[in-house]
Steps between C-alpha positions, in 0.01 A plus 500: 500500500842337551333195673253472202790495256686256712200262514451541122869416443480192726179376324656541164818320611309207651266458195717614207843380591415117478326565169803676359742235619290218361395676177779356302368141571138551436501449118775235491378155430617190685687198351417167652795264424520128557556176312341170400681160520436143415513274793659205313501278800153570619634574846341841580814720482787584285785262464819469288290337231246790495457674163338834428196546284523741209182635354285417803199737560484656839210726633502768763167493689407746763192460709301720732599412854149471627286379209769298326376643161764541242610853466787480269653243259779499260683221309861462402744234367821361622819561299748234378623452856148470654509859652199726469465883560131607504417876521234596749394854411362603835529469882278225617483629860353230730394270207717173530648406168643172382699381206331192368607229257267484201649290232818320401603447141672179598250215478729276709505758781164678503332419823521779757635368835229557743643720775787628269258629234459851641722748687396819690621835386444818710424772247483820697712785597356499842742248648844680523650361187670758284520295190228443242620140448310230679639143525270194503621155603569244231204290379511158358348264239515125561670278237273211388753232550793572736847460360669158546779639711276671755558252781869576487433868472263503796732290710727799557199701634414236766577581849642230723613459858845392383 
């Protein structure tokens, strides 16, 4: 009888304890944070001349890992500093999720920079992170016409052997 109780206790501890510990996180949504910028020199990265896009539309897209079918989508908008915070209501498990640039309100800076137009966000609790905040890399739109002072700005980013 004692062995039976000990086995029952062990089974409960192994199965119930993780559920109790993680229970407080199950219902809490995630927040995917990032920002959108305007690549004013069309160089593919942020510079001293970079500006940030207020009112840009950003979408979170999660897809099934095997079929690549869309399993979750939600849109948000950047604030006056180009930052966005998009709430994702549920753990996406193994589904890869991306923040994607959708639209810029700035007609002079509205073309998403290919390769910098999406950023991966891992939206699961099954990765060792305690926080519900997930950060995505910065994403950029390209300015239609580069600023006149871009050659001088970019010169400081050039690597030389000297």
